[in-house]
N, C-alpha and C positions, 0 to 999 in steps of 0.2 A: 584847228582846221575842220570844217565839216566833212565827214566822210560820206561819200555818195556812191551809189551803185549806178552803173550805166543803165539806160533805159531798157536795152535789149536783155540785160541780165535781170533786171527787176521784173519785167513782164513774165519772163519764163519762170522765175522763182515763185511768183504769185500764182501763176497757173498750175505749177506742179503742186504747190501747197493746197490749192483748192481741190485737186483730184485725190489728194491723200486722205483716205477715209479708213484704212485698215489699222486697227489698234494692235500694237505689237507689245512685247515684253516691256514693262514699266509704263506702258500706255503712251509711249512716244509714237508719232506717225512716221511712216516711211515715205521718203520723197517719191519713190516709184517702186512698184512691185516687180521683183525679178521673176516671180513664179509664172507670170503670164508670157514671158519671153520664150521664143523658140531659140534655144541655144545655137549660136553660130560659132563653130569651133574649128577654125582652121588650125593646122598644125603650127607649132611654135615657130618653125622655120620656113613656112610657106612663102613663096614670092608674092609681092604686092605690085599693084599697078599705080595708077595716078591716085591722087588724094580723093577720098570718098566721103562726102558729107554725111551719107547715111551710116557708114561704119563709124564715123565720129560720134554721131548722135546716140548710137546704140552699139558700143564697142563690143567685139567678140571676146570670148572668154579668155583667149590668150593674151589680150591686152589688159584685162582687168586684174586686180591683185589676186595672187595665189595664196592659199592658206598653208602656213607651216603647222600642220595638225599634230599637236603633241598627243601621242598615245601614252598617257601617263597614269592610267587607272585600270580598274577591273573592267574589261571590255565586254559589252553585251551587244547582241545584234540589234535589239530594240533601240538602245541608246545610240549606237553608231548610225542607224537609219535616221533617227530623229535629228542628229547633228548634221547629217548630209541635207536634210530638209531645211535646217536653219541656214546652212551656207547658201543653198540655191535661192532661198527666199530673200537673201540679202545680197545677191549679185556675184557670189563666189562659186565658180563651176570647175576650178582646178585646184588641186591640193597636193601637198607632200605628206605621205605617211611617215611620221617621224617617231620612232620608238624612243621613249624618254623615261627618265626616272620616275618610279611609280608604276611602270607597266606591270600588269599582273595583279595589281591591287594593293600591295604593301610598299610604301615608299622606302627605298633603300634596302629592300629584302628580296622582292620577287622578280625584279625586272630581268636579271641575268638568266634565270632559269626559264622564264616564260619567253623571252626573246629567242627566235629562231626554233621554238618548239613546234610540234605538229599543231597544237591548238593555235599558236600564233599565226602560222601559215593558213590554217583554215579561216581564221578571222580576216586576214588579208584577202583571201579568195572571196569571202562574202562581200567585203567592201568593193572589190573590183567588179563583181557582178552587178552590185548596186550602181556603181559609177557608170558602167557601160549601159545599163538600162536608162539612166538619166542623161546620157551623152555628156557625162563629166569626165575629166582627166585626173588620173591618180599617179602622180610622180612618186618614185621610190626614194628612200634615204638608205645609205648603205651600211649603217651601224646603229648601235645603241648609244644614245647621248652623242658625244663627240670626244676626241677627233676620230676620223675614219681609220679603219685598218685593223682594229683589234678584235672585231666580230663579237663584241660582248664578252671578250675574254677568251674565246675559243682558239684564236690564232696561236696563242702561246700555250694556254692551259688545256686546250682541247675541251671536249664535251659533246653534248647531244645536239644534232641539227636535224629536225624533222625526222627523227627516228633512227638516224644513222650516227655512229660514234666517230668523233674526230679525235685523232691522237694528239697528245701534247708535244710541243716543240719548245723546250725552255730556252734554247739559244736564239729564238726569234725576237728576243727583246731588243730595244735600241742599244747602240754602242757609241762610245765617244772616245776621242783620243785625249788623254790628259797628260800634260807635261809636269815633271818635277825637276827642280834645278838645285845644284850645289856648287858653291864657289870652290875652286881648287887653285892654289898658288903654284906658280912655276917651280919645278924642281921637287915638288912634294909628291907623295903617292896617294892617290885616291883608292881606298880599300873599303868596300861596303857591299852589303847585299843590295841587289837591284830590286825595285818594286815589280809588281805584277806576277807574283808567284801564286800558284793555285793552292787553295786550302784542302784540296783532296775531295770536296763534296761534289755532288752531281749538278749543282747549280752553275749557271754561267760564271766563268772565272776571268778575272783580269789577266792580261798577257802582255809582256813587253814586246813592242814592235821594233824599237830601235833605241840605242843609246848614242847620243851625239855629244861631241865636245867642240867648243869654239873659243877662241882667244877674245877676251874683252878688249874693245878698242876705245875705252874711255874710263874715266873715274866713276866709282859708284858700284853698287851691288847688282848682280844679275839675278838675284833670287830674294824673294821676300816671303819668310815663313815656308820656304820650299817651293813657292809659286814661281813659275818661269817668267819673269818680267823684270825690267830694269834697264841697265846700261846697254849701250849698243855693242854688238858683237861683230867680229871680223869674219864674215861669211866665207871668205877665201880660205880661212884656216880650218874650216870644219873638218872634223874626223869622225868617222863612225867607229864606235868601240863595241858594237854588239857582238862581233865575233870573239872578242876577248873575254866575254863573260863565261865563266866556268862554275858549274854547280850553283848557279843563281848568285854569283858573287863577281864583282868587277874589281880587278886590281890593275891600276894604270898610273904610270909616272908621267906627270904633266911636264911638257917642254917648257922652255923659258916663256915668261909672261904670265898674266893672270887669266885663268881659264873658267869656263862655265860648263859643267857636265849636265846634260839634260836627258832624262829618261822619258821616252814616249810610250805610254801604256794605254792599250785599249781596254776599256771597262764597260761592263753592262750598265745601263741606266736603270737603276733600281728605285730611285726616289720619285720618279714621275709616273703617274698613273692617269688614264684618261679622266678628264673632268667628270665629276659626279660618280666616278668608279674607283674608289680608294683601294679596292682589293684586286683590281685587274691591271696587269702589266700592259704597257704599250708595245709597239712593234718597230722592227728595223725597216726604215724606209729605203735602205740601200741594198736590200736583199731580195732579188726577184723571186726566190722561192716563198718568201713571206707573202708577197702580193699574189702569187699563184695560189697559195693556200686560202688567202682571203677571198679571192674570186670563187674558188671552189666551194667554200663554206656559204658564202652569201649570194653572189650573183647567179651561180649555176643553180642553186636551189630555187631561187625566185624564178629562174627561166624554166626549170624542170616542171615547176608547179603552174606557172602562168604565162608561159611563152606565147600563147595565142593572143595575149593582150599587148605584147611588146610592139612598139611602133604605132599603137592606136590608143587604147585606154591608158597604157603606160608610155608616156613620151620620153621619160629619161630618169636618171638616178643621180642623186645629190651626194657629192663627196666633200666632206666637211672638215676643214682645218687640219689636214695632215701636215707634217713638218718635223722639224728637228727641235726637240724640247730640252736638250742637254744644257746649254748655256742661256737659258730663257731669261729675258729681262727682269721678270719678277721672281726669279730663283725657284720656280716651281720644279725644276729638274734637280733641286737639291744643291747645297753649297759645295759638295764634293765634285760636281761637274762644272763649277764656275771656271771660266777661262778655257774651257775645252772646245774641241771641234768635232763635228759629226764624223763617225767612222763606222766601219763594218769589218768583221774578220776577212782577211784576204785583200783588203783595200789597198795595201802597199803595192801589190802587183798590178791592180787596176790603174792606180795613179801613174805608175811607170809606163804602162802601155798607152794611157790617154795623153800624157805629156811628152812621151818620146824619150824620157830619161828617168832615172831613179829620183823622183821628186821628193821622196821621204828624206833623202839626205839634205835637201834644202829647206825642210819644214821649220827649222828654227826661225825662218823669216816670217812665219805666221805670228809669232809672239815677240819677236825682236826686230829692230832695224839691224840688218846684217849687211848693209851696204848695197853694192850693185845688184845683187840677186833678190833683193827683198820684194820688189814689185812683181817680178815675174813669178816667183814662187807663190805669192799669194794669188795672183790671177790664175795661175795654172791649177792650183789646188781647188779654188772655188769653181773654175770652169769644169774640172773633172767631177766635182761634187754634184753640180747641176746636171751634168750628162748622166751620171749614175742614177740620180734621183728619177730622172725621166725614164731611163731604160728600165729601172727596177720597179717603179711605182706608177707614174702617171700614163706612160705609153701603154703598158698592158691593160690598164683599166679602160683607157680610151679606145684602144683597139677592140677589146671585148664589147664595149657598148656599141661601137659602129657595126661590128659583125652581127649584133643582135637588134639592130634597127632602133636603138635609143640613143639619147644624148647623155654624155657625162658632164655634169655640172661641177665647176670648181668653186670653192670658197676657201681661199688660203687665209692664213691667220696673220693679222696685224698688217694691214695695208698702208697705214698712215706715215711711216717713216722708213728711210733707206736702211738704217741700221737693223731694223727688224727684218727687212728683206734679206739681209746678209745672215743674221742669226737663224732664222726660222725657215726661210725658203732656199737658202744655199747660195745667194749672191745675185741672181738675176730673176726678177719677178716675171719677166716676159718668157725667159726660157723655161721656167717652171710651168707656165700657163700654156705652153705651145699646143699641147695635145687635146685639151678639153674642148668639146664641141660648143659648150655654152658657158662662157666665162661668168664668174660670179664673184660677189663681194658681200660683206655684211656691214651693217651700221648698228653699233651697239652703244648703250649707255647714254645716248643723247646726241643731239645735232650740234656739230661744229662746222659752220659753213666754210671755214678755212681749210678743212680736210680735203685732201686730193683724191679720196677714194673713188668717186664716180668717174673722174677723168682717167684714173689709172685702169679702171675696169673696162670702160668703153674703148680705151686706146688698145687694150688687148684684143678686143673684138675687131677693131679696124686693122690692126697689124696682121692678124691671122685670118681676115676675111670671114669672121663669124657673123651670123645673121642677127643675133640678139645678144644682150648681156643682162644679167640679172642682179638685183640687190636684195638680199635678205635684211629686212629693215624692222627696227623697233625692239630688238631684243635688249632687255635690261633697261629700257627707258623708264620703267617704274609705273606704278598704278596711277600716277598723276598725269600720264600721257592724255592729251586732249586731241580732238579731231582737228583743231587748228594747227597744233604742232604736227600732226600726221600730215596734213595738207602741205604745210611749209616744207616738211622734210622730203616728201616724194616729189614735190615740185623742184627742189634743189637737186635731187638725184636725177630727174629727167632732164634738167638743164645741163647736167654734167654728162649726159649721153646714155644714161640708163633707160632701158625700154621694156623691162619686165620686173614687176614688184612682187616680192614674196613677203607677205605679212607674218612676221614672227611675234606672236604665235597665237594659234587657236588651240586652247587647252581642252582636252577631253574632261579634265577634272581640275578644280582649284581647291580640293580638299586638303586641309592640314598644311604640310610643308610645301606642297605644290604651288601654292599661291605666291611663295617667296622665291621660286626657282625661275630666274630670268624673266621677271614679269615685264609687261602685263599680258594677260590674255586679252585678245581683241575679239573674242567670241562672245557667246550668249551671256557669259558671266559679267561682262562689262556694261556699265550704264549706257555707253554710247552705241551698243550693238543694234538697237532698233533703227538707228540712222546710218548704219554702215553702208547700206546700198548707195547712198548719195556719195559717200567717199569712194566706193568701188567704181561707180560710173565716172567720177572725176578722174581717178587713176587711169581708167581705160582711155579716156580722152587725152590725158597727158602723154600716153605712150603710143597710141594707135597711129597718129601721123608719122611717127618715126619708124614704125615696124616695116622692115624691109627696105628702108630708105638709105641713101648714101649720105654720110656725114660730109659737110662742106667746111671743114676746119682748115683755115689758111696757114696755120702755123704749126711747126713741129717743135716740141721742147725735148731736148736731149734727156734720156734716161741714162744716167752716168754709170754704166755697168762696171767699167774698169775701176772707176773711183771707188765704188761700193766694195768691190772685191779686195782692192789693194790698200785701202785707207783704214788705219786703226788696227788695233789688235783685239783679240777676244776678251781682254780684260777692260778696255775702255769703251768699246762699242757695246752699248747696253740697250739698243733699240728704244722703245718708248720710255725707258728709264734714263735716257741720255746717251748721246753718241760720241762723246769725248771731244777733245780739242781739235782732232783732225777731221773726222767724218762729220761731226756736228755742224761746222759751217757749210759743208757741202749740202747736207740735208736741209739747213735753214734757207740756203739760197734756192734750192730746188723747189720747196714749197712756197717761198716768197715770190720767186719768179712766176710761178703758176698762178698765184692769186693776183699779182699785179696785172697780168695779162687778162684774166677773167674779169677783174674789176673795170678793165677798159673795153670789155666785150670783144676781146681778141681770142676766139676760141681756138683750141689746139688739140693735138694728139701728142702723147709721149712717144718718142721714137727711140727705141733701145739702141744704144751705141753698137751693139752686136749686129743689128739689122743694118746700120750704116756701114759697118765693116764687112758685110756680106758673110758673116759667120754662118756656116752650115748648120750649126745647132739650132738656128731659129727657122731655117727652111724658107725664108722669104727673100725676094729679089728686088731691092729698092733701086729704081733707075732714076737718072737725071734726064728730064725732058723739057725742053723750052723754058729753061730757067726755074724749073720746079722739081721737087722729088715726087715720084710716082710709084704707087704700089696698089694693085687691084684697081679700085675706082677712086682711091684717095689721091689728092694732090696737095702738096705743101709748098707754099710760095716762099716761106722763110723758115730757117732753123734758128732757134734760140738755145744757146748753151749757158745754163746756169754754172755756177762755180764748179770747176773740175780740178782734180789733183793729178788724174792719170787719164790718158787717152791712148787709143791704138792708132797707129799710123794708117791702118786701113780705113778707119772711120774718118780720119782727117782727109784722106784722099777723096772720099765722097763729097765732103764739104768743099774741097777745092774745086771739084768738077762742077758742083752746083754754082759756085760763085763765078766760074769761068763761063758758065752758060747763061749768065745774066741773073742768077738768083741772089739770095740774101742770107747771110750768116751774122748773128749778133751774139757776142759773148758778154757776160756780166760777172761781176764779183770776183774775178780771178781766173787765170788761165793755167792749164795743166803744165807741169814741168817734167813729169815722168811719163814714160811710154810703157804700155801694158806688157811688153816683152823685153823691156830694158833698153830700148833704142832712144835714150833720152836726148842725146845731142841732135839726132835727126828730127825728133819731134819739135824741139825748140826752134830749130831752123825753119821747119815748115810753117809753124804757127806765126813766127815773126814775118815770114813772107806773106802769109794770109792776111794777118790783121795789121801789120805795119807797126808792131810794138813787141818788145821783148817779153816773153811770158814770165821770165824770172822777176821782172820789175815793170809790170804793164802800166801804161798810162792811157788816158782816153785817146782813141784813135779811130778814124774812119778811112778805109782804103777802098778806092774804086778799082774794079777789075774790068776786063774786056766785056763787051756786049752789055754793059750797064750793071754788071755784078757789083755787089757791095759786101764788104766784111767790116764790121764795127765792133770795137771793144769799148764797153762802158764800165768804169770802175765801180759804179753802183747802179741802182735800177730806177733812179729818179726820172730819167727820160726814156726808159725802155719802151713803154707803150707808144710814145710819140715817134720814136725811130722805126718801130716795127709797122705802125699804122701807115706810115708814109711809103712802105715797100710792098704792101699787100692789098688785095681787094678783100676787105674783111667780111663782105656779105651784108653787114649792117653797121652803121656808125651812129652812136648816140651822143647827144649832149652829155656833159659829165654826169654820170649816174652810176656810182660805184656799187650801189646796192642792187643793181639789175644784172641779170645773167641772160645770155642769149645763146640759143642753139639753133643752128641752121642745117636743115636736111633737104634732100631733093628726092622726089619720087617721080621718075620719068621726067616730064616736062615741067612738073610743079615744084615750086619752092615753098617751104614752111619754116617759119621762124618762131621758136618758143621763147617768149620773154617772161621772166620771173622776177618778181620783186621780193627780195629776201628780207626786207626791213618791215617793221611794224608801222611805218609811215606811208602816207600817200606820196608817190614820186611822179613828177611831171617831167617829161623830156620830149625831144623830138628825134625820131628815128629816120635815118636816111638809108633805105634799102637799095642794094646794088642790083635791083630788078626793076625793069620797066613794065608796069602792068596795073591791074586793078587789085588793091589789097582787100582782103577779107579778115574780119575778126572771128575767130573760132573760140568759143568759151568752153573750157573744160568743166565748169561747174554746171552749166545748163544744157550743153550740147548744141546750143543755137549758133548758127553761122550767118553772117550778113556782111555786105560790103561795108568797109569802113566809111563812115559818113564824111570824114574830113581827110583829104590827102592831096597832094599835088605832084605833078611830074617835073623833074629837073633833069633834062637830058636823059641818060640811061638809067636814072635813079628815080625812086618813088619816095616821097617824104611824107611821113605820118606822124602827127602829134599823138603821144601816148600819155594817158593818165592811168597809172597803175595803183590800185587799192593795196593796202597792207597785205603782203604775202600772196598777192594775186599772180596767177599764171594765165597767159593768153597766147594762143597761136595766131600769128599773122601769116596768111597764106596768099600765094599768087598762083592762079590756075589759068594759064593761057586758054582762050577760047571759051571760058565759062561765061563771059560777059561781052556784049557787043562793044567793040573797040570805039572808044570816044563817045559812047552814048550812055554812060553811067553818070547820072546826076549826082553830084557831091559838092561839098564845100572845099575851098582851098584854105580857108582860115576862119576861125571863130574864137571868141573868148568865153563861150558857154558850152554847155553839153548838147551836142547835136543829136537828135533822135532820128530824123529822117530828112531826106532831100528828095524832092520831086520836080519834074518838069512836065507840066500839062498845060495844053492850050496856049503855049508860048510864055508861060509864066514859070519861073523858078522859085520854089517856095522851100522853106525849111522850118521845122519845129525845133526850137531851142529851149533848154531848161537852165534858168539862172538861179544861183543859190545866195546871191547877195545883190543889193541895189547898185546901180551905176549904168555905164554904157554897155550895151550888148551889140555886137556887130557880126556880120557874116559876109564872106567874100567867096566868089566862085569863078572858075573859068570853065565854060561849057560850050562845046562845039565852036571853039575859036573865039568866043566872045567873053568879056568880063562883066560880072555882075557884082553888086554890092548893096548893103543895107546897114543902117545904124539906128538903134533906138535906145531909149533910156528907160531902165526899170526904176521907178520911183517908190515902188512898194518897199517898205523897210525890211520885210521878211524877217521880223523878229520871232524867235522861237517861243513856244509855249512850254514853260517848265512844268513837269509833272512830279515835282518834289513833294515834300511833306510825308504824311503817313499813308501807308498802303496796308491792305489786308494780306496776311501771309498765312499759308497752311501747308504743312508737309503732306505729301500725297501717300498717306499710309492710314490704315484703319485706326480709328480712335483719335486721330490728330485734331487738335482744336485750332481755330482760326485766331491769330493775334493781330493787333494793330501796332505797326511800327514803321519807322523810316526804312528806306532801302538800305541794304547792307548784307554782309555775309551772314547766313543762318547758323554758322558754327557756334555762336554764343547760346543758341538754343539746343543744339545737338552737335557736338564736335565730331562725332563718329558717323554721321549719317551720309550715306551715298545713295542717291536716287533723284526723285523729283520733288519740287515744291511749287506752289502756284501763288503768284503775286496779283492782287486785284486792286484796281484803282477806278473810282467813280469821279468824273470831273465834268466841267461844263465848258463847251466850246464858245469863245467870245463871238459876238456878232462880226461877220465879215471875214472870220478866219478861214472859212471854207469857200472862199471866192472861186468862181468858175475857172479863172485862169491860174489857179494855185494847185500845186501838187503837195501832198503832205507826207512826209517821211517820219515814221516813229523811230527815233534814235534811242536805243536801250542803253547806251554808254557801255559800261563794262559788264559782261555776262560771264559767269563761271558755271557751265561751259556751253550748254545748248539751250536754245529758247525756241518755244512755240508761242505764237501770238494769236489771240482772238480778240476781236473788237465787236462789242455789241452782239456777242454770241456767234459771230461768223468768223471762219478761219481767215487769218491774214497772211500767215506764212511761217516757216521754220528757218532758223538761222543757226548754223553750226560753227561759225568762225567770224572773224572780224571782216568787214564792219557789221555790227549788229544793228542793221537798219531794215525796216520793212515798210513798204508803200501801203498806207492805210487810207488813201484819198477817198476811195469808193465805199469805205466801210464806216466812216465817221458820219454823224448827223448833227444838225443844229441842236444846241441845248446840252442835255445830259448824255454822257457816253460812259461806257464800262469797258476797260481794257484788262485782259488777263494775260499774264506772261508766265508760262510754265517752263521752269528752268531745271535742267538736269545737270548735276555736277559730275566730276570724275570719280572713279572708284576708290581713290586713295584713301579718303577718310574712313570708309568702312574697313578696308583691308589693312591699311598701315597705321590708322589712328593719327594721321598727319594733320588733321584740322586745317586743311588748305582752304582758303577763301572760297566760298560757294554761294551760288545764287545770283540774284539780280543786284548788282552793286551800284548801277547807274553812273551818273545822273540820267534820268530819262526825260526826253523832251520831244515835242512835235516840231519839226523843222519845216517851214514852208519853203517851197520852191516856186519860182514864177515860170509859167509856160508861155513862151513867146512864139507867136506865128508870124514869120517874116516873109514878105515878098521881096525878092532881090530885083534891083533895077539894073538894066543894061547900062554900062558906062559909068555907074556911080563909084566915085573914088571913096575909099574908106580910111578914115583916120580915127585912131582911138589910143588912149594911154591909160595904163593901170599900174598899180604898185601893190606888192605883197611883201610883208616882213615876217621873217621867222627867226627865232621863236617869238611868240607873243609876249613872253616875259622871261626874265632871266635873274638868277641870283648871283651876286659877286661879293667878294670881300673887299674892304676899302683898299683903294690903290690899284686894283686889278680890273682889267677891262671885261665888260659884257660884250659878246660878239653877236651882232644881228646881221642877217643876210637880207638885204633889200633887193627884191627881184622886180625889175622894170620890164613890163611887157606892153606890147601894143602893135599897131600897124599904121603904115603911112604910105602914100604914093611913091615917095623916094626915101629920104632918110627919116628915122624916127629920132627926134631931138627933144631933150628935156633937161631940167636942172634938179638934181636931188639935194635937198638940204636937211640938216638935223639940228633941232633945238634942244639944249640940255640945260639944266639948272646952273645957277652961278656957282663957280668953283669946280664944276665938272669939266671934263675934256671930252671931245669927240673927234675921231679921225677916220675918214675925212669929214670935215664939216659940210663941204659942198663938193658935188661931183657933176660935171657936165657929161651928159649921156648923148652919144651919137651912134646909131646903129643902122646900117643899110637895111631897108625893108623892101622897097619896090613892090608893095602890095602883098608881102608875105608877113605872117606873124613872126615877131622877133622877141627874143627874151635875153636879158643880161642881168647878171647879178653883181652887187657890190657889197663887200663886207664892211660893216660900220662898227667901230670899237667905241663904246661908251664907257668912260672910266670915272668912278666917283673919287673924290679926294681921299687921301690916306687917313684923314681924321673924320670920315663920314660916319654919321650915326646910323644905327639900324633903322630900316624903314623902306617904304616903296614910293618911288617917284615915277610920274609919266614922262616919256620921251616921245616927241612927235617928229616923224619923217614926212617931208612934203616933197612931192613931185610936181614940177610946174612945166607946162608945155609952152611953146612959142606963141600959140594962139590964146593964151590966157587961161586954159583949163588947168585945174590943179587936182591932185588926189593926195590926201593925207591919211596916214596910218599912225596910230598911237600904240606904243608898247610900254611895258613897265619893267623897271629895274628895281630889284629888292636887294638892299645892302644887308649882309649878314657878316658876323665877325668870325664864325666858323660853323661847320656842319658837325664834324667830329675829328678829333686828333688825339694820337697817342705818342708822346714825346719820350716816355721812359726816363724821366729826369731823377726819379727817386729810386735809389738802390733797393733791390728786393721787391719792388712794386712792378709787376708785369701789366698792371692796368687792365686786368680782365682777359689778357691773352693767355691761352693754355695750349700745351702740346697735345696733339690728337693722334699723330702716327709718325713713327720713325724719326722722332725728335728727342734728343738727349741734351741734358744740361741746361734747360731753359731757365734763364735768370736775367734780371735787370741789373745792370751795373755800369758805372761810368757814363751814364746818359744814354744807354742803348740796351736793346734786347739781344741777348747773346745765346747761341745754341749750336748744336751740331746736327747735321742731317746724317742718318745712319743707313739710309736705303734709297730705293728709287722713287718712292712715293711719300715724301715727308710733307706734313701740313700742320699748321696750327690755327686755332679758331679764336676769333675775337669776341668781345662782349656784345650784348644786345644794344642796338641803337634804333633810332627812328629818324630817318632822313627822307623827306619827300623827294621823289625822282621826276616830278613833272617836267623839270628842265635838265634832267640828267645830272651827273656828277663825275668828278675825276678823283681817283684815288692815287695819291703819291706814296710810294714806298722808297725810302732812303735806306740803302742796304749795300753791304759789301759781302763778298763771298770768296773763299779760297778756291773755288772751282766754278768753271762756267757750265752752262747748261740751259735748260728751259724753266721758266717760272709761270705760274698761273694764279690769278686771283678769282676766287668765286665770291658771289654775293647772293645772300638770301633776301627775298622781299616779301611783302605781304601777299604776293601772287604765288609763292612757292619757295622751297628750300634751295640748297646748293645743287646746281645742275650745270652740265656742259654749256647749255644755252644761256646760262647766267654766269659767264666767266670771260676773262680776257687773258691772253697769253703774252708773255714777254721773254726776250732772250737775256739771260743772266751772263754777265761778263765777270770774269775773275779779277781780283785786284782791289782797287780802291773803291770808295763809296760812290754809288751812282744812284740817280733818282729815276725810278721807273714810274711811268704814268699810265694808268689803265682807265679807260673811259667807260663809264656806266651809261647806257643810252637813256634817252628820255622815255618815260613810260608812266602810266597811271598806276603807280604803286610806290611804296616806301621801302627803303633800305632797312633791313632789320639786323643783319650780321654780315661779317666778312670772314673768309677763310683764305689764308695765304699758303700756297704751295710754292715754297721759295726756290726749289731746285729739283732737277730730275736725277739726282745722284747724291753721292756722299760729299761732305764738305763742312767747314765751319762758317757760320754766318753771323753778321752783326746787323741789326735793324736799328737805325738811329730814329726813325720816325715813320708813322703811318698816318696819313691825313686824308680826310674826305672833304674835297673842295667843290665849289660850284664848277660846272662844266664851262 
């Protein structure tokens, strides 16, 4: 498919390129110079009015990306000043001062002593003075490296802070409660020393909190190697034996029955140290004295030094990844703390006060099923933990920030799964986030568009009425990060509700080990830095329309707090390493439900169950009003419940009131059978009454309530989007387009819809906006705004056809009063690209651009009259290939020019990162430059940035797909010279990765036909067209190739046609013939039919043409030919020979890998096992499917990574699947179509421990 840029984007790109004359580092040209701008710097939380096209074209600094500025070297004033110049020159005017490894000059040696020293604060003062003079904003970061709280080691160890001495407090380390268990037979005497005795040293010592005994209520062990886990216990039989301990020894005769004695011991967390700080201890998040000391060391010193800047030059302070590290998913807290829970000295009394009873006596329920009290004990513990965490840590920090006129920014650790919320944040993400003024998130290691992180972060902002929310982005993405991936990533974040981007990171230095520390730097060390200003402007335009706006999300998705707190034990809930058989399905349903809604453009907020329950811990008051939930300015028309295991009756009461008031509740994947405080029977009665089905054995059910209310239970999510769509006003409805995301915000009377294409393919759809008005297209890449040339009114809705380029983002806005009502000339339908529409002297005219021959039509309704026109483009519009040899030269001193075909330059220098110039001299054929033609230079594949000159004149710069430039006015008859200067990513020079680099092509000049049409009043328009995707497909004999035939057109009444497909003898096609009838009534319609073409099972390898023909009733026909290639296999590993692993090898946490019995057998020993396959070469032009036939003794998550000629293993090149325990199952992972070849596979078979058997791995045609 030809990739085209719209005329309004193309014109602006060309103009911007023509003005770019300043040569920057590496010689690239900047799209616009930020140095000449007068900074417009509203505060981050300033109120906004209606949408402002001027602010969109030139967004203020608060909307542009902020720099996470790593202070990781020996700081000098001259270099700091130079780097501030670099930032401003490239559109960055706000930054975070982030002390980092290497601070002070020597990596791993000087950072702790230099941090918070007098010299350090003097340097901060210099930068603040510079920032103030430049009208820049300098945000603070509250620690050295991360996580926050340890003050570079001073909170525990003490030390020097700006000339004053801080005393040590060894007891301020984190604590955890660790259980150890012993089996005791009834009638026997337990006689042993208890754990937790002091060794007499001055270091923090373990201490016994309680010893409990409970009778076993089933067969099996209650202890495994002393670990408290196993058989169910009888909670009602629990006895506390603590008072019977004498001189450190317990002697106890067990009553009848089999018993389990469990010692609960508080222990200091000695094995975890802040990341990059192996010698510094972390701190106790549950001790308010710790936070008070942290504030005194860090915050108060900053304020004493720089208080005059607070609230102006210093807008806020970043609090990074605090939390509980004892039972961490990757065991960084040490194996000794596995299975433990967070604790602090004296916490038993706090638990009793918070819960209203001595909760510690019921704590066996954390590790065991103890019957009726299990759920309540777990909920009460995690509720108290969250309360204490807020009281001791987050609230004091937030209160201090508010009192000093700055914002506290949150960045909790591991947003992606519910189990991590339980382990690290204490049970409720929302309760932990309550007090922060600026909610934050981070995105590290790569983009996974199925991650829920932006939605979680923006939901926190909406729930607590915060003005903005921030995303720290690109940490550990690697030096192969490209501007295209940056564009796609921030567009995804913005579509998810993020409105402030913090670019991780701008490195002060990349010397030595610094280059490998959470790369890449996106600063002057990176090859793309000279083009960063274009990215900065685009980010500003992605976020500016949403700044200060109200989110118009029609759906609330339950955040299942009670299920998180009460489901699973510390042994089996492992967060990102797997959440076990109980919480795992809850987590899968939560993320799956979220993505199903987003793929249907049903935007939502997460609603914490605690908010629905009116829990005072959240401090919000959700109301039921007119069949909706209401909070602040938010309104939710429907609530969706993913799978729950536990619910509170208080939250159910809110759902009942919503339905009774005419609202909607939809539950999927399972209903809760346990109530948060133990009222199980009451919960089941209420849910049965609400949904009309028994929660213990639910079946599909829809129950109507008074005032039109509806409660529905769906056993799976296959019809979820359909059911919800019918019950809400979504803001916008699209034809099926699962790769598009839409965000709807409102600023005063104005509506703005951000539409983002997450795929690498062009997507065409029709958007039906629930707004009556004149739509405008606002382009984040160029800043240009214009009325949409094609739209129509349909009652209270506005219908707009959308053609979205790969990874494109676009705002569609409605501004009442901005245009004279009913007097905006526009088309209502066309099958070409409309550039403009005018009405002058009684004539309605349009300029259209066609990229292939055939009929071109336009229809309009203007001032109550209908207009139409049809013409035929008979120009073949054949592209002119610029293949063959080109001249190539590296842009470095002494480089020689070589003659060679297009392709990666890595065969010349595998470690080169920088620029290279490709030059081609060619002759334009006669007639190719016709006056009614527009000529697009299509560069094909570029790695990564391209600057084009034609005959010595600048044509434009392109930083991402589609790599096309309009060269119409620069070409001449006869001989022409094109130069393409390409800059690759930094990875080859830094990592030696030899990633494909340069102009890969194919390059071609693609003509387009410019059609000037005068529309005639009363003309009826009829047209018919056919498109078939993909243009080719590969299959194995006996398996079908799937083609999608899209019939489009327009007719005065119904569009009718017959679609038929001709295949070779012996082949089958289904369906062979299809009758098409679509109501049109003068509007453009589109419908798709899947056609399956299957070669016989004995077909030879080879390629055959297949023709699809569309015939209309008036005799017109349209034919399209596709090609089917028969292959017998791409790649397959069947493991049929014992001892032969066929090139697959263990890479991490895999033991016993061997081929035997026709399968590959091995054990997973941790949370991140993976094995790597041999090298292959499989073209992916048509995509592929990888089948993994596998069995596992444990359930969890699986992931398949693929490396291609475009790059190695990455999150963006992977597919996830849910692994079920038990028998052999076939998992299918789709590798999307792309202009690259598959080179290697990596299988991550499980997110936990277990034994696995892989029967086969096959790479098949898609």
